[in-house]
C-alpha angles and dihedrals in degrees: 000000000000106000097240092054093057120101119264136175094245092255106056103050105173144351123222134188122192125185122194116209138169134191119254117256092007126116116249114260095264090060099031115114102186101046094156095061094046092045090053089052091051094047092048090055086070107024095047097038124114089240123111085240091077094081096038100075140081118204120228115192101200096201086066094051125085122234094264093051091051092045089055090058089049092050089051087053092241098120134028124248090253091060089064089078094071107198097150095326124141138169138207113215123188124231098258090045097235096113130053129174111200120201126204098006110131087313131032091255133024108180114194132187118185124185132178116249129005104328105128096141093047091049091051093048090054093046090050092053093049089047089055091052091054092046091056089077103022136057115224126218101255135162124196091225103036101030120214110011116229138180091248115047091220089070097048123108109041093003085219127143113181114189138174125198111220133191106219109169093139092061090044094050094046090051094240100110098095094048092048094047092048090053094054095043089075091058097072091268126126125211117205139167130265095284099037134254116021095010130115127249098252116188092009089292117149132181115219116196144153120271096194121069100162128071094025131084120241091255092050090053092049091049092049092053093044092051091055093044091051091051092048090049090055092048092049092050090050091048090053090052089052091051091054096043096047103035112008094157092048096053092043090051091049092052096045093047089052091051091047093053092047092047096051110022116119096196129022137166124236093245094050093044093051092050093048091046088051089054092049091048089052090049092050093050091047092049093245096120137015119211121192096187126144091249132039119240088252093054090048091051089060097040097049095053111123101257095035093053090048091049090202091309097122095232120179119246091257092049091049091052091054094045090047092053090048092053094047094048090051095048113026 
């Protein structure tokens, strides 16, 4: 199942595991001269393995994709922003689009598993199994003291980034989001926007992930992230209760106005649509409004992003805004 179609509790949206790996005795991508040969070796470790995974992937050679096609993969959370640059980079994506294996990003391999809802342990277990398949035919760069060796020292050790995307409109609307995020940033936890490092938190979406990959076991990292996520979930639930108790009419009006605009707008930007969909999602989870549309607000958030809505068609901004409004009206 595609991750954004999976059920979630309206607060924890998705769970993602990313493993960074490099080949032994091979320069990191930034210093690697023959990327093509090494990339072929990496791809074959999956595509020519005896695992059932071998037939589950489609190969995307990013040098052969235009900017809009690559941006679409980014908006679907299947590649990182750095992969947009091309330059010998490629990615394997499985059929249900929950697994992507990026080659020649900052490291030789970035293995990513993304699942809808709160499934961090399950995502890690799957990533670990795929990692074992790759290692059957390759030797990783590993040091007994420093663990897995990576291009950036902050990824060394386990090479594990565990992240959870959270929908936190209650904390945003009560004005507590900055204070809360500052308090957790000193706990070895990073807070990023919807598309990762350097991106904004569109639609009150925040990615919560570990900062530290060395000196902790994989399970300790998972537990650290889960502890913070659980605390944030409790704070968000409390914030939503405060919104209802202090200004029930105000929050109901905000949700219903958002639904009305989405239902009848003839042209709408990506940023406005995502914020209004966030409001509707909040209203659904709080029992204020019930939508029986063909798509959930979360699915629409993904499918109305600029490159996804264009679908490689090279639409102008104005044309995208019209097509976006048409899609929302038909599905919300």
